[in-house]
N, C-alpha and C positions, 0 to 999 in steps of 0.2 A: 504493499499500500504506499502510496505517495500522498502527502497532504495537498490538496486543490482548494483552498478556501475562497477562491475567486471565480470557482467554476468556469476554467479557461477552455473546457472541452465538451461544449454541449452537444448532444445528440451521440457522443461516444459511447458506446455500451460497455466501456471498462472504466468509465470515469461517473461519479455521482456520489451523492451524500457527503460531499467535501473530500472525497479520496478518489485516487486512480488505483484500481483494484488489478492484482494479477497473481497468477499462480504459475509456478515453475517447475517442471518434472526434474528429479535429480539427474537423469540421464540426458535432459535437453535443458541446460541452464541459461541458455542464452535466447531461448524463444518461450514466450509465454503460450499455455494451453489454454487459457481462459478466453472465452468468447463473449460473456454478458455477466456483469458482476452480481446482478440479481439473481440469475439462477446458478452461477458457479462459486460465488463467494459468500452472498448473505446468509445462505443456509448454516454456515458455521459461525458468523460473525453476529447473528441477531442476538445470541445470549449476551454480547458484549456491547449493546449499544448504549447502555448507561455510562460506559467509560470510551464513547466515541468510537464505536467498533473494534477497538484494540483490546486483546487480552493482556492486562497489566498484571493481574494476580499471580501468575507465573514468573513475571519479570519485574522484580521490586524497583529496580533502577527506572523503567518505563513511568512509575507513578510520580516521578518528580517533574 
């Protein structure tokens, strides 16, 4: 995820809700396999909406 507080990519299915979203497979680290963040990413990140879609509980340094 990359922060996009200005909404600079309207209409792009990998950008939305203030972020650029992407999934990279371990065997293909240079190309995203995501096609739409709503279907590919939000399913896992919905529980973390209270912390701006980011799981910070497992990474204490991110809470600061």
